[in-house]
C-alpha positions, 0 to 999 in steps of 0.5 A: 469510482466505477468498476475499475480505478481511474489510476493506481498508486502503489506505495512501496511498489518494489519491482512492479508486480502489482502495477503490471496487472493494472497496466495490462488493463490499460490503467495508468499507474504510479509506483513509489519505492526507495530502491533504485534497483527495484524501480529499474526492474519495474521500469523494464517489466512495465516498458509496454506501459511507458505512456501510462507509467510514473515511477518515483524513487522516494522514501515513504516516510517523506510522502508529504514532501512529494509534489504529485497529483493523481486523478479522482478515482485513484486506488491507493495500494499499501501492500506489505509495507506499513510495518516498515514505516516508523511513524505509521500515524504520520504516514497514513495521515500523509496518504489521506492528505494526498488522496482525492475525495472518492479515492480508495486505499487498500492496506494489507499488512502482516499482524501479530495475533495473541493466539499465535506463538511466534519464533525468531524465524517468524520475524515478528518485527515486520508485523503490527499488533492487530489492535495497533492496526485497527486503532491506526485505521480507525483513528485516521480514516474513521469508517474503515472496512476490514476487507479480509482477515486471512490465515494463509498458513499455520504461522502467518496472519494478514489483515487487509483494510479498504477505506474510501475518502 
């Protein structure tokens, strides 16, 4: 993969904020989300990219059943959605199966950390245990690179991984 990806696949694209940045650079994008309303908003936001845009309404739990092809050199994004997937192992295996050799996957997820005392307001149900995230990525992708380990606030903890197939 060169300086820019050949294509961007956003798993859980929501209203297309991230896709818009890639579209503005002339990069083809595909967004998948289960929300009709979010995809309609993404379609409006990305109207100028119509020729380089594919939006798919689907549940990420059923990624394996989608008949889709992406060009080699695709950047796959899984930003802040992994914690909501019930069968994370199957989902990540499905993503790996859809990726081409040379594609990259960027996973960003909130994680629970033993040094942080969580309250109900922190919504710990939307995060993974740090050890679980590490094991998932290692088991499915083998060689993983912890891209960042951020403490954006006193109570939050976000971890990001970058893997290449």
